[in-house]
N, C-alpha and C positions, 0 to 999 in steps of 0.2 A: 452685632458688634464683632463677635468672634469671627464670623465669616469674613467681615471686612478686613480684620487684622491678618487673617490667613492669606487673603488675596494680596494685601500689601507686602506680606512676607515673601510670597512667591514672586511678586514683581521685583522686589529687592534682590532676590537670588538671581533672577534673570539678568538684572543690570550688572551685578558683580560678575556673573558668568561671562557676559559680553565684554566686560572691561579687561578680562584676562586674555589679551591679544598678544600675538607673537612680538609686536612692537614694544611691549613693556620691558622693563629692566629685569635682568636676572640677578638675583641676590645670592652671593656665594659666601659660605662660612669658612673662614680661614682655619687651616689646620697647621700643626707643628711642621716647620720647615718651609712653609710657603714664603715666597717673595714675589714682587711684581714682575720681575723679569721671567722667572720660570712659569708663573701663572699665565703671562701673555703668550709665551711660546707654546704652552699646552692647549690653551682654550681659544685664543683670539685669532682673527684672520690675518693679523700682522703683529710681529714683535714691536713694530713702531708705535703701537697703541699704548705702549708702556707709559709714556709720559701723560697721555690723555687720561689714562686710568688713574694715575697718581693725582692729577689735578681734580678730576671728578670726585674722587673720594677723600680729597684733602689729606693726603698721606705725607707725613713729614719724613719718615724713615722707611723708604720702599724696600730696603734690604732686610728689614726686621718687622714683619707683620705679626701682630698679636693674635695668637690662636684664639678662636672663638669670636673674633671681630668679623664684621661683614664687609663685603665688597659689592658695590652696585655697578653692574655692567650692562650697557645698552645691548639689546639683542642683535642689533645690526653689526656690532663689533665681533660677535662670536662666529668662529669658523663653522661653516656648514658644508656638508657634502652628501651626495646620494648614498643610500644604503639599500641593499637588496632585502627581499623577504625570503625566508628559508622554507622550503617545502618539507614539513615535518613527517607527514604520512599520507598515503594515497590509497583509495579503494575504488576500483573500477577504472573506467576510461576518462582521463582528464586531458584536455588539449590546452597547450600554452601557445599563445600567439604573441610573438615578440613585437616590440615597437616598430621594427623595420619590416614587419610583415612575415618574417620567417615563422614557420609552424613547427612546434615540437609536439608530436603525437605521443600518447601513452606516457604521460608525465610520471616520474619516479621520485621517491624520497631523496632529499639532498639537493634537488635542483634549486637554483637561485632565480627568483623572479625580480625583474628590474623595473624601474620607472617607465611607464608607458606600455607595459605588457598587459595582456588580458588572459583570463582563465575561463574556460568553458567546460562545465561538468556534464557528463552524459547521464543517461538513466541509471538508477541504482548506483550512483557514484558519489564520492565526496572526497574532499582534500582538506587537510589541516595545515595552516600556515603559522609560522612564528616570525614576528616582527623584531626589529632591532632592539626594542625595549622590553621584549619578553611577552608582549601582547600576543594572544592566541586567537585565531579565527578559523572557523570551519565553514566552508562553502559546500552547501548540500547539492543534491542531484538537480539536473536540468537548470543550471544557473549560469549566468555570465557576469563577470566582474572585471573592471579595468582599474589599474593602479595609476592614479593621476599625479600623485606626489609622494615620494619616499625620500626623506632626508633625515640626517641626524646632526645635531649641533655639537660637533667635535666630540670631546670626551665628557660632556656635561651630563649625559644620560637623557637629554631631551630629544625626542624623536617626533617628527611631523609626518603623519601618514594620512593621505586623503584618497578614498576609494569611491568608485562608482559601481553600484549594483544595478545592472540593467534588467536582470531577470532572476527569478528564483529566490532563495532564502539563505540566510547566514546566521551564525551565532558566534558571539565574540566575548572574550574576557580581556578587557583593556587594563594594562598596567597603570597604576596611579601616576599622576603627573608629578614630575620633579622640578618643574619650573615653567615659566610663561611660554617657553618655546615648545613645550609638549602639546601635541595636538593629535586627535584621532577623529576623523570625520568620514561619514559614509553618506554619499548622495544617491538618491533613487530618482526616477522620473517625477515623483510626486513630493519628495521630502528630503530634508537635510538633517542628519543627526550629528551632534557634536558632544564628545565626552572627554573627561580627564581622569578616567579610572572607574570602570564599572563593568557589568556583565549585562548584555541584552541581545535580543534577536531582532532581525529586520527581514522583511519579506516584501517582494514586489508582486502585486496581484493585478488581475484584470488587464493583462497585457501592458502593464506600466501605468495604468490610470490610477492605481491606488497603492498605498504602502501600509503595512502594519508594523508597529514598533512595540515590542514587549520588553519591559525593563525587569531584570532579575536582581541586580544589585546596584546601589548608588543612584545617581540621577542622570537623565539624558535630556539634553536640549533638542527639541524637535521643531523644525521650521517648515512651514508650508503656507502657500498663498501670502507671503510676506508677513506672516505672523509666527510667533515663537511661543512654544509651550514647554514647560519643564515637567517631565514625567518621572515620578519617583519609583523606587523599587516596589514590585508587586502590582504595578499598574501598566496599562497599555493604551496606545492611541492609534487611530486609523486616519490616514491622510489621503484625501482625494485630490488629484492633480488640480492645482490652481486654487485650492481651498485651504482654510486654516485647519490645523489638527483638531480632531474631536476632543472634547474634554476627557482627561485621563480616566480610564475605567479600571476598576479592580479586576485583576486576573482571576480566573477560576482556581480554586484551591487544588492542591496536589491530591491525586486519587489515593485511595487506601487499597493496597494490593492484598489479595487473599493469600493464605500460606503457600509457600513454594517449596516443593520437596528438594532435598539435596542428596544426591544429584537428581536431575530430571532424566528419566530413563525411557519413558514412553514417547513414541513418535507423535501420538495424537494427544499429548498432554495439553491442557488448556490453561493459559494465563488469564486470571480473572481479577476484577476489582469492583469496588462498590460504585454504582452509578453516580455521576455528578449532576446535581441540579443545574440546569441551563446549559449543559453540554450537548451539542448537536452531533459530535463525533469525537474520536480520540486518535491521537498519534502515538504509535508504538515504535520504538527504535531499539536495535540491538547493536552492540559494539564489543570488540575484544579489548578496547582501551578503557581504562577506568574513568578517564575524563570524557569518554565518548568523542574523541577527536575526529574519527571517521566511523562510518556506520557499515556494518556487515549486512544489515537489513532494516527496512522501515516500511511502515504501512499506516494507512488511515482507515479506521473502521467505525461503524455506527454503534455497535453493541459493546458493552463493557467486558468483553472477553475475546480471546483469539487463540488459535492453535499456532504455536511458534514454529517457524520454518525448520527444516532439517539442515542444520549447519554442522560442520565438523565438531567432534567432541573436544571441548575445552571450557575454560572459564569465560563468561560474558557478563556484560552489564546491560540490563534492560531498563529503558526509560519510557515512562507513560505520562501523558498529560491530556487534559481535556481541551476541546476546541469549541468556542462559543459560536452562536449563530452569526455573529459579526466577523467571524474568522480569526479573532484574537485567540492565541494559544495560551493556556494557563501555566500554573506552576507544575514542575515535573517531579515525579517520584522516581528514584533510581535504585535498583536492587541488583545485587550480584547473584548470578545464577551459574550453575555448572551443568553442562550437557555430558551425559555418559550413555549414549543411545546406540552405539555401534561396537561390535557387530550385534545385530538384533538377536534376542534370545530365541531359542526354538520353542515350538509348541509341544507340550507333553502329551503323549498319546496313551500309554498303558504303563501300569494298571490305572484304572479309574480312581479318582480321588476318594479316599476312605475305604477302598476295597479291602476285604478280608482275605488273606492268603493263608492256606493251611500247609504250605510247603515253605521251607526255609529258602528255597530258590525263587527269587523274584525276577521276572523278566521285565526290565525297564525299556521303554521305547519312546522316542521323540521324533518330531519332524526334522528333516535336514534343513539347516539354515544356509541360505545362499552366500552369506557374508562370512561363514565360519570356516576356518582352516582345521580347527579341532574343538574338542569340548572338555569341559571340566564338570564332573559329577560330584555333587555333595549330598551326603545322606546324614541326617542328624536325628537325635531323639527328642528335639524340641523345635518349636516352630520358628524360633529366632536363629537357629543354626549356630548356637553357642557350643553345644555339645556334639561335635562331629563324630559320628560312628564309623564313617567310611568316606574317604576322599580318593577319587580316581582322576588322574591327570592325563592330558594328551590323548583323549579318545578320538579316533578317526571315524568310527562308525556311529550311527545314531541309535545305538541300543547297547545294553549291558546286562549280563546275567549276574545277579547278586547271589553269591553263595557264602559270603563271609559272615553274614549276620544270622546267628542261630538262636538268639534269645527272643522269647515271645515279647510282643509289645508293639507300639506304634512307631513307625519310621517316617520321617519327612524327607522329601528329596526334591532337588532342583538341578537345573543344568545351565552352565554359563558357556557362551560361545567365545572363542578366541580367534583373532584374525591372524594373518600371515606373520605379523610382527609380534605375536603373542600378547597383544593388548586384550585385556578382559572387557567384555561387554557387560551389560546389566544381566542380572540373574532372571531366569524364567519364573513363571508362577511356581509356588511350591505346592506339591501334592503329598499325600500320605497314603500309606497302606498299613494294615494291621496284620502282623504275623501271629496267628493262633495255631499252634501245633494240632495235628490230627488227634482227636480224643482217643484215649486208650480203650481197649476192648473191655467191656464190663464183665465182672464175675457174677453170674446169676445163680442164686440159690433158691430152693423151694421148700415149703413145709406145709403140713396139714394142720388145720384148726377146725375141728368138727367136720362139717360137710363142705368146708371151704379150703381151697389151696391158696397159698400166699407165695408170690414171687418177690424177691427183694435183692438189692445190690447196694454197693457203697455210694454215697452221695459224692458227686464230682465238684460242684461249685454252685454259687448262688445264681449265676446267670444261665446255667445249662438246664435243659429239660431232657425228657426221656421219651423215646418212641418205643411202644410196646406192641407186639403182635402175638395173638393167640390164634392158631390155625388148626384145621382138621386134617391137614396133610403136611408132610415134612418139607414140601417145596413152598409152603406158605402162599398157595394160590387160593385156597378155600379159607378165607379169613373170617374168624368170628369177632375178633377185636383187633383194631388198628388205630391207635390213638397216641397223642403226645400228652404226657402228664408232667407235673412239677415235682411230685414226691417220688423217692426211690423205692416204690413198692406198688404191687398190684395184687388184687385178690379176685377170686371168682368161685362160684359154686361148682362142685364136682358133677360130672356127668358120668355115672358109673359104668355105663355100657359103651363108652366112646373114648378112644385114644385121641389126645390133642397135643399140640406142640407150642412151646413158649420161647420167645427170644426178646431181647431189648438192646437198644443202643443209645448213645448220647446224641442230643441235638443242641448245637451251639446257638447263641443268640442271633446269629445271622442266618440260621436255618441249615447250616452245614451239619451233615449227619456222619457220625463216627462208625466204626465197624460194628457188626452185630456180635452179640455174645454167642457162646455156644448154645445150641438148641437143647432145651429141656423137655423131654416127653412127659406128659401128664397122663399116666395109664393106671387108673384105679384097679384094673383087673390084675395086673402084674405087680403093681406096687413098686415099680422101678424108680419112680420119681417121688411118689407121695404115698407109698402103700403101707399104711396101717389102716385096713379097711374098717369101716364102722360096723358094729354088731348087727344093726338093722339090715345092712346090705347082705351079710352072710346068711341070716335067717330067711331072707326072701329067696335066696338061691336054694336052701334046703327044702322049703315047702312049696316050691314052684310046681 
């Protein structure tokens, strides 16, 4: 029962839609100051209609019309004249063919298109048109459209526009109707669409043998094969030449875009979205107009991701929608994006990321950028570059010697390229280096404890260790001990008949070795380093 009621409702809407023909009467609401004479002069094809209008509306006092009352006016009495279409914006090569055959190549904004003219868009081209009632239409690339009827009914605001799309696709936002004389109709080789205020897309496919109609707002009456179908917002239909429109089908939902950085700085950054069930491909469009009047770029891809083209740095709007297996295009998601990709940042060379430097002089180096006129060097003590330790502007060379930073710690650095107009590009990757001063020379001391000597020194830090060498020669070529230890002390038994030498240095956590301490001789005979000789050793000498 519900299905039958819905069918009857749709049929009733079609009947009402069909009854709103230009031949119907226009109903005007009287405002303060109106009288039949000035009304006829302003709106009608002849002031002589004055008396006819009075009789038709049974007006007793034509010089004093009551504000808020209605006047019924036959459409055939209303003055009508041709009105042009204004070229709002152009991208690429557009050709205008006048009704008399004259050709205007390379169409520009501000041109007026007249009745009988035709537009042909080239590859990667689009043109935005504004009609007399404010209706906007975008004709996309590789399309042909003819303007069969362009008229306005005086100052009533009613405009009659009828177009023929012979090839390609268009998108339009039609201003709501203000009376029975308002009309917006698009014919294709396979279908006729009529609306009185809505937004929809139309496309000619298969060389004119088929047309797709996709409704975004309001309702669109679509006729094909002598049958008419009302298509509501969010639905689309396909019309084969000579056949009735297919039953309206729900359009694919809008895709869900994955997070977009602001700004986009990488040339190979990839726009991605969640795959749509039943989508065979996707259309991606870029425009520097918020309403996407004309396109800077467009493409159709099979996968739910794409590397955006290299366009000039500025604000854009990207539009993405799915395309079904039947060719009907779905709802669109539109997102603002900002490109800041030029000049491209240089590649950092030296020092390596995280490298430890033991000199306060850091030699920074990066690759030369072909797009750069100069460079800006930023050095900070934090990864977010909020605490800038050093800022160097207008560098002409691709290197810099840092001598200004003398405090130990980690420094982060990056380079930004500037073009000839001093425009800043994106920052390079950030790198860091750790400045750790050269460890101090250790003060080595020695003492005896029984038959053992002990070497010791002051502890430097928790992360440092110590390299100790004990040798039989002062050049430390004949080593007895050569090892790295954690504690600031070493001990060994005495060899009473042999002179030995001891030294120590700090070893940092990265393996960097500081200067050697002074050499301490271990000479039990002379006692210069540890000599309070044990009694047992003296007795052995006496009784030898």
